[in-house]
Backbone as a printed PyTorch tensor [residue, N CA C, xyz], in Angstrom:
tensor([[[105.8310, -27.0930,  33.0690],
         [105.5880, -25.8610,  32.3360],
         [106.7720, -25.5440,  31.4350]],

        [[106.4880, -25.0430,  30.2880],
         [107.5120, -24.7300,  29.2980],
         [108.3590, -23.5420,  29.7700]],

        [[109.6760, -23.6950,  29.5850],
         [110.5830, -22.5900,  29.8690],
         [110.7380, -21.7430,  28.6100]],

        [[110.8270, -20.4720,  28.7830],
         [110.9660, -19.5640,  27.6470],
         [112.3800, -19.0040,  27.6350]],

        [[112.8600, -18.7370,  26.4400],
         [114.2110, -18.1920,  26.3130],
         [114.2360, -16.7620,  26.8390]],

        [[115.4010, -16.3070,  27.2530],
         [115.5300, -14.9080,  27.6760],
         [115.1100, -13.9370,  26.5670]],

        [[115.3440, -14.3310,  25.3050],
         [114.9590, -13.4760,  24.1780],
         [113.4390, -13.3800,  24.0680]],

        [[112.7460, -14.5050,  24.2710],
         [111.2750, -14.4910,  24.2420],
         [110.7340, -13.5870,  25.3500]],

        [[111.3270, -13.7070,  26.5160],
         [110.9010, -12.8930,  27.6510],
         [111.1210, -11.4100,  27.3590]],

        [[112.2900, -11.0600,  26.8690],
         [112.5880,  -9.6540,  26.5590],
         [111.6760,  -9.1230,  25.4580]],

        [[111.3920,  -9.9550,  24.4600],
         [110.4920,  -9.5290,  23.3850],
         [109.0960,  -9.2730,  23.9280]],

        [[108.6430, -10.1190,  24.8290],
         [107.3160,  -9.9270,  25.4130],
         [107.2720,  -8.6470,  26.2530]],

        [[108.3110,  -8.4070,  27.0230],
         [108.3880,  -7.1720,  27.8090],
         [108.3160,  -5.9660,  26.8710]],

        [[109.1080,  -6.0020,  25.8010],
         [109.1050,  -4.8940,  24.8330],
         [107.7230,  -4.7120,  24.2070]],

        [[107.0940,  -5.8190,  23.8180],
         [105.7550,  -5.7280,  23.2150],
         [104.7440,  -5.1400,  24.1920]],

        [[104.8260,  -5.5490,  25.4530],
         [103.9190,  -5.0060,  26.4730],
         [104.1410,  -3.5070,  26.6650]],

        [[105.4070,  -3.1140,  26.7360],
         [105.7060,  -1.6950,  26.9420],
         [105.2690,  -0.8560,  25.7460]],

        [[105.4870,  -1.3660,  24.5430],
         [105.0450,  -0.6440,  23.3450],
         [103.5270,  -0.5420,  23.2880]],

        [[102.8480,  -1.6250,  23.6250],
         [101.3860,  -1.6110,  23.6020],
         [100.8360,  -0.6470,  24.6540]],

        [[101.4480,  -0.6550,  25.8230],
         [101.0560,   0.2770,  26.8840],
         [101.1100,   1.7120,  26.3670]],

        [[102.2370,   2.0550,  25.7590],
         [102.4120,   3.4240,  25.2790],
         [101.4490,   3.7720,  24.1450]],

        [[101.3170,   2.8860,  23.1590],
         [100.4600,   3.2230,  22.0200],
         [ 98.9980,   3.3130,  22.4440]],

        [[ 98.5750,   2.4730,  23.3780],
         [ 97.1840,   2.5670,  23.8450],
         [ 96.9340,   3.9110,  24.5440]],

        [[ 97.8670,   4.3470,  25.3690],
         [ 97.6940,   5.6440,  26.0420],
         [ 97.6720,   6.7880,  25.0310]],

        [[ 98.5620,   6.7320,  24.0560],
         [ 98.5800,   7.7790,  23.0290],
         [ 97.2960,   7.7520,  22.1980]],

        [[ 96.7890,   6.5610,  21.9410],
         [ 95.5880,   6.4290,  21.1270],
         [ 94.3520,   6.9030,  21.8860]],

        [[ 94.3350,   6.7610,  23.1890],
         [ 93.2230,   7.3030,  23.9900],
         [ 93.1210,   8.8090,  23.7550]],

        [[ 94.2510,   9.5000,  23.8110],
         [ 94.2340,  10.9500,  23.5780],
         [ 93.7280,  11.2720,  22.1770]],

        [[ 94.1760,  10.5210,  21.1920],
         [ 93.7270,  10.6970,  19.8120],
         [ 92.2090,  10.5060,  19.7210]],

        [[ 91.7190,   9.4410,  20.3370],
         [ 90.2820,   9.1410,  20.2770],
         [ 89.4440,  10.2270,  20.9470]],

        [[ 89.9240,  10.7330,  22.0580],
         [ 89.1780,  11.7960,  22.7440],
         [ 89.1310,  13.0610,  21.9030]],

        [[ 90.2190,  13.3560,  21.1920],
         [ 90.2230,  14.5220,  20.2960],
         [ 89.3080,  14.2890,  19.0970]],

        [[ 89.3090,  13.0940,  18.5730],
         [ 88.5330,  12.7650,  17.3810],
         [ 87.0350,  12.7820,  17.6670]],

        [[ 86.6530,  12.2990,  18.8420],
         [ 85.2430,  12.3030,  19.2350],
         [ 84.4300,  11.2150,  18.5540]],

        [[ 83.1210,  11.3380,  18.6570],
         [ 82.2190,  10.3610,  18.0610],
         [ 82.4180,   8.9810,  18.6590]],

        [[ 82.3280,   7.9520,  17.8130],
         [ 82.4500,   6.5780,  18.3010],
         [ 83.8230,   6.3050,  18.9000]],

        [[ 84.8360,   7.0780,  18.4670],
         [ 86.1810,   6.9160,  19.0220],
         [ 86.2240,   7.2670,  20.5100]],

        [[ 85.3610,   8.1830,  20.9250],
         [ 85.4060,   8.6810,  22.3030],
         [ 84.3540,   8.0530,  23.2060]],

        [[ 83.6770,   7.0110,  22.7300],
         [ 82.6660,   6.3600,  23.5710],
         [ 83.3380,   5.6620,  24.7520]],

        [[ 82.6690,   5.7180,  25.8960],
         [ 83.2430,   5.2100,  27.1450],
         [ 83.7260,   3.7580,  27.0640]],

        [[ 82.9740,   2.8240,  26.4900],
         [ 83.4790,   1.4420,  26.4600],
         [ 84.7950,   1.2910,  25.6940]],

        [[ 84.9350,   2.0260,  24.6100],
         [ 86.1680,   1.9690,  23.8110],
         [ 87.3470,   2.5540,  24.5990]],

        [[ 87.1460,   3.7120,  25.1860],
         [ 88.2070,   4.3570,  25.9690],
         [ 88.5770,   3.4790,  27.1610]],

        [[ 87.5890,   2.9370,  27.8370],
         [ 87.8370,   2.0800,  29.0060],
         [ 88.6700,   0.8590,  28.6060]],

        [[ 88.3400,   0.2440,  27.4710],
         [ 89.0700,  -0.9330,  27.0180],
         [ 90.5230,  -0.5920,  26.6930]],

        [[ 90.7510,   0.5430,  26.0440],
         [ 92.1320,   0.9340,  25.7490],
         [ 92.9130,   1.2270,  27.0280]],

        [[ 92.2640,   1.8430,  28.0180],
         [ 92.9290,   2.0940,  29.2990],
         [ 93.1960,   0.7810,  30.0370]],

        [[ 92.2340,  -0.1510,  29.9780],
         [ 92.4460,  -1.4770,  30.5710],
         [ 93.6470,  -2.1560,  29.9180]],

        [[ 93.7220,  -2.0490,  28.6070],
         [ 94.8130,  -2.6690,  27.8580],
         [ 96.1520,  -2.0560,  28.2710]],

        [[ 96.2160,  -0.7440,  28.3180],
         [ 97.4550,  -0.0780,  28.7250],
         [ 97.8770,  -0.5340,  30.1210]],

        [[ 96.9200,  -0.6130,  31.0170],
         [ 97.2150,  -0.9760,  32.4120],
         [ 97.7170,  -2.4140,  32.5380]],

        [[ 97.0400,  -3.3700,  31.8900],
         [ 97.4510,  -4.7710,  32.0200],
         [ 98.7820,  -5.0020,  31.3140]],

        [[ 99.0430,  -4.2630,  30.2410],
         [100.3370,  -4.3800,  29.5640],
         [101.4670,  -3.9160,  30.4790]],

        [[101.2600,  -2.7960,  31.1350],
         [102.2710,  -2.2940,  32.0630],
         [102.4830,  -3.2720,  33.2200]],

        [[101.3850,  -3.7950,  33.7430],
         [101.4680,  -4.7490,  34.8470],
         [102.2160,  -6.0110,  34.4260]],

        [[101.8710,  -6.5440,  33.2550],
         [102.5370,  -7.7600,  32.7790],
         [104.0300,  -7.5240,  32.5810]],

        [[104.3780,  -6.4020,  31.9740],
         [105.7950,  -6.0810,  31.7890],
         [106.5000,  -6.0110,  33.1380]],

        [[105.8880,  -5.3700,  34.1080],
         [106.5010,  -5.2460,  35.4310],
         [106.7090,  -6.6080,  36.0880]],

        [[105.7140,  -7.5100,  35.9650],
         [105.8470,  -8.8500,  36.5330],
         [107.0260,  -9.5870,  35.8980]],

        [[107.1660,  -9.4640,  34.5790],
         [108.2650, -10.1460,  33.8900],
         [109.6070,  -9.5190,  34.2380]],

        [[109.6620,  -8.1990,  34.3040],
         [110.9180,  -7.5030,  34.6090],
         [111.4580,  -7.9310,  35.9670]],

        [[110.5770,  -8.0730,  36.9370],
         [111.0550,  -8.4420,  38.2750],
         [111.1410,  -9.9570,  38.4840]],

        [[110.8430, -10.7300,  37.4320],
         [111.0110, -12.1780,  37.5030],
         [109.9560, -12.8980,  38.3130]],

        [[108.7770, -12.3420,  38.4080],
         [107.7060, -12.9800,  39.1650],
         [107.2600, -14.2800,  38.5120]],

        [[107.1080, -15.3180,  39.3270],
         [106.5770, -16.5860,  38.8260],
         [105.1240, -16.4500,  38.4000]],

        [[104.4810, -15.3860,  38.8010],
         [103.0680, -15.1660,  38.4690],
         [102.8840, -14.4750,  37.1230]],

        [[103.9780, -14.2100,  36.4080],
         [103.8410, -13.5040,  35.1240],
         [102.9810, -14.2860,  34.1410]],

        [[102.9280, -15.6020,  34.2550],
         [102.0840, -16.3930,  33.3440],
         [100.6110, -16.0100,  33.5050]],

        [[100.2150, -15.6980,  34.7190],
         [ 98.8200, -15.2910,  34.9740],
         [ 98.5330, -13.9180,  34.3920]],

        [[ 99.4300, -12.9720,  34.6400],
         [ 99.1890, -11.6270,  34.1050],
         [ 99.2760, -11.6380,  32.5880]],

        [[100.1880, -12.4440,  32.0490],
         [100.3090, -12.5240,  30.5880],
         [ 99.0570, -13.1410,  29.9640]],

        [[ 98.4700, -14.1100,  30.6190],
         [ 97.2280, -14.6940,  30.1020],
         [ 96.1150, -13.6700,  30.0440]],

        [[ 95.9860, -12.8870,  31.1180],
         [ 94.9690, -11.8280,  31.1380],
         [ 95.3000, -10.7510,  30.1070]],

        [[ 96.5760, -10.4190,  29.9910],
         [ 97.0050,  -9.3950,  29.0530],
         [ 96.6670,  -9.8020,  27.6220]],

        [[ 96.9100, -11.0520,  27.2840],
         [ 96.6140, -11.5270,  25.9340],
         [ 95.1300, -11.3700,  25.6110]],

        [[ 94.2740, -11.7030,  26.5620],
         [ 92.8240, -11.5840,  26.3490],
         [ 92.4070, -10.1330,  26.1590]],

        [[ 92.9000,  -9.2550,  27.0170],
         [ 92.5440,  -7.8340,  26.9240],
         [ 93.0830,  -7.2370,  25.6230]],

        [[ 94.3090,  -7.5930,  25.2620],
         [ 94.8950,  -7.0750,  24.0220],
         [ 94.1070,  -7.5190,  22.7990]],

        [[ 93.6620,  -8.7550,  22.7700],
         [ 92.8460,  -9.2420,  21.6450],
         [ 91.5530,  -8.4320,  21.5400]],

        [[ 90.9110,  -8.2220,  22.6580],
         [ 89.6650,  -7.4500,  22.6590],
         [ 89.9080,  -6.0080,  22.2210]],

        [[ 91.0070,  -5.4300,  22.6720],
         [ 91.3230,  -4.0510,  22.3060],
         [ 91.6140,  -3.9650,  20.8070]],

        [[ 92.3510,  -4.9260,  20.2770],
         [ 92.6450,  -4.9370,  18.8390],
         [ 91.3530,  -5.0010,  18.0290]],

        [[ 90.4490,  -5.8760,  18.4350],
         [ 89.1660,  -6.0030,  17.7290],
         [ 88.3920,  -4.6870,  17.7770]],

        [[ 88.3940,  -4.0450,  18.9330],
         [ 87.6530,  -2.7930,  19.0840],
         [ 88.2820,  -1.6760,  18.2560]],

        [[ 89.6040,  -1.6330,  18.2180],
         [ 90.2750,  -0.6110,  17.4070],
         [ 89.9920,  -0.8330,  15.9210]],

        [[ 89.9910,  -2.0790,  15.4880],
         [ 89.6890,  -2.3870,  14.0870],
         [ 88.2540,  -2.0120,  13.7270]],

        [[ 87.3880,  -2.0670,  14.6900],
         [ 85.9750,  -1.7200,  14.4860],
         [ 85.8050,  -0.2350,  14.1230]],

        [[ 86.8120,   0.5630,  14.4020],
         [ 86.7320,   2.0000,  14.1340],
         [ 86.8830,   2.3360,  12.6510]],

        [[ 87.1840,   1.3370,  11.8340],
         [ 87.2530,   1.5720,  10.3950],
         [ 88.6590,   1.8510,   9.9060]],

        [[ 88.7340,   2.4250,   8.7200],
         [ 90.0050,   2.6660,   8.0500],
         [ 90.6560,   3.9180,   8.6290]],

        [[ 91.4330,   3.7310,   9.6710],
         [ 92.0580,   4.8260,  10.4030],
         [ 93.4620,   4.3660,  10.7690]],

        [[ 94.4790,   5.0550,  10.2780],
         [ 95.8690,   4.6520,  10.4790],
         [ 96.2490,   4.5480,  11.9540]],

        [[ 95.8100,   5.4840,  12.7700],
         [ 96.1320,   5.4630,  14.2000],
         [ 95.5300,   4.2390,  14.8660]],

        [[ 94.2930,   3.9370,  14.5240],
         [ 93.6300,   2.7820,  15.1260],
         [ 94.2570,   1.4780,  14.6180]],

        [[ 94.6740,   1.4590,  13.3690],
         [ 95.3180,   0.2760,  12.8040],
         [ 96.6310,  -0.0020,  13.5310]],

        [[ 97.4200,   1.0430,  13.7810],
         [ 98.6920,   0.8640,  14.4990],
         [ 98.4580,   0.3560,  15.9210]],

        [[ 97.4200,   0.8630,  16.5540],
         [ 97.0970,   0.4020,  17.9080],
         [ 96.7050,  -1.0800,  17.8690]],

        [[ 95.8600,  -1.4440,  16.9280],
         [ 95.4290,  -2.8450,  16.8110],
         [ 96.6200,  -3.7620,  16.5480]],

        [[ 97.5450,  -3.3370,  15.6960],
         [ 98.7330,  -4.1480,  15.3990],
         [ 99.5930,  -4.3470,  16.6490]],

        [[ 99.7800,  -3.2880,  17.4210],
         [100.5650,  -3.3960,  18.6600],
         [ 99.8770,  -4.3340,  19.6460]],

        [[ 98.5640,  -4.2310,  19.7240],
         [ 97.8060,  -5.1080,  20.6240],
         [ 97.9300,  -6.5670,  20.1930]],

        [[ 97.8660,  -6.8280,  18.9090],
         [ 97.9790,  -8.2180,  18.4180],
         [ 99.3830,  -8.7840,  18.6650]],

        [[100.4120,  -7.9700,  18.4570],
         [101.7800,  -8.4270,  18.7510],
         [101.9170,  -8.7770,  20.2310]],

        [[101.3730,  -7.9220,  21.0660],
         [101.4530,  -8.1450,  22.5020],
         [100.6610,  -9.3980,  22.8870]],

        [[ 99.4780,  -9.5520,  22.3340],
         [ 98.6550, -10.7320,  22.6350],
         [ 99.3910, -12.0120,  22.2530]],

        [[100.0280, -12.0000,  21.1000],
         [100.7460, -13.1950,  20.6340],
         [101.8900, -13.5560,  21.5810]],

        [[102.7040, -12.5740,  21.9480],
         [103.8300, -12.8800,  22.8280],
         [103.3670, -13.2160,  24.2420]],

        [[102.3080, -12.5640,  24.7140],
         [101.7950, -12.8830,  26.0520],
         [101.1660, -14.2750,  26.0860]],

        [[100.5070, -14.6620,  25.0180],
         [ 99.9760, -16.0220,  24.9490],
         [101.1110, -17.0340,  25.0390]],

        [[102.1980, -16.7460,  24.3780],
         [103.3640, -17.6320,  24.4250],
         [103.9150, -17.7080,  25.8530]],

        [[104.0310, -16.5700,  26.5010],
         [104.5450, -16.5420,  27.8770],
         [103.5980, -17.2620,  28.8400]],

        [[102.3070, -17.1560,  28.5730],
         [101.3110, -17.7830,  29.4440],
         [101.1950, -19.2820,  29.1780]],

        [[101.8040, -19.7270,  28.0630],
         [101.7260, -21.1340,  27.7230],
         [100.4650, -21.4940,  26.9710]],

        [[ 99.8110, -20.5080,  26.3680],
         [ 98.5810, -20.7290,  25.6060],
         [ 98.9020, -20.8360,  24.1240]],

        [[ 98.1520, -21.6430,  23.4340],
         [ 98.2460, -21.6820,  21.9730],
         [ 97.4510, -20.5290,  21.4180]],

        [[ 97.9140, -19.9320,  20.3310],
         [ 97.2130, -18.7950,  19.7280],
         [ 95.7980, -19.1580,  19.3080]],

        [[ 95.5350, -20.4160,  18.9980],
         [ 94.1840, -20.8080,  18.5900],
         [ 93.1850, -20.5200,  19.6940]],

        [[ 93.6290, -20.5010,  20.9300],
         [ 92.7190, -20.2450,  22.0330],
         [ 92.6840, -18.8040,  22.4680]],

        [[ 93.3990, -17.9390,  21.7610],
         [ 93.5200, -16.5410,  22.1780],
         [ 92.1920, -15.8230,  22.2070]],

        [[ 91.3340, -16.0910,  21.2540],
         [ 90.0660, -15.3770,  21.2030],
         [ 88.9500, -16.1010,  21.9000]],

        [[ 89.2270, -17.2550,  22.4870],
         [ 88.1690, -18.0340,  23.1450],
         [ 87.6690, -17.2980,  24.3760]],

        [[ 86.3780, -17.3330,  24.5750],
         [ 85.7940, -16.6710,  25.7280],
         [ 85.0210, -17.6900,  26.5580]]])
């Protein structure tokens, strides 16, 4: 298995923590905005994303050998969340959330040992 530099690890932790926070903040925004923004599947996905990001960051912070597994799951959830946020249309808040999710997905894929080409594979 590929070893990652301490800088890569720290960057992934930072990306996970940022994504966790922006997803939680965006949930509140979506609930206030209403309509398609407040539909249960969208809110659930953003909460799932926030949760797996926090979990992945925690696994990496404590040096768990299992972080590759959580990072793999995190990358998948983040990709799905980014796609769903982009589906909301031309909205600056949703765009920022999608960007944070994509950054997190990219770094988590790297930590998990996945190539980005397989990030969206289901």
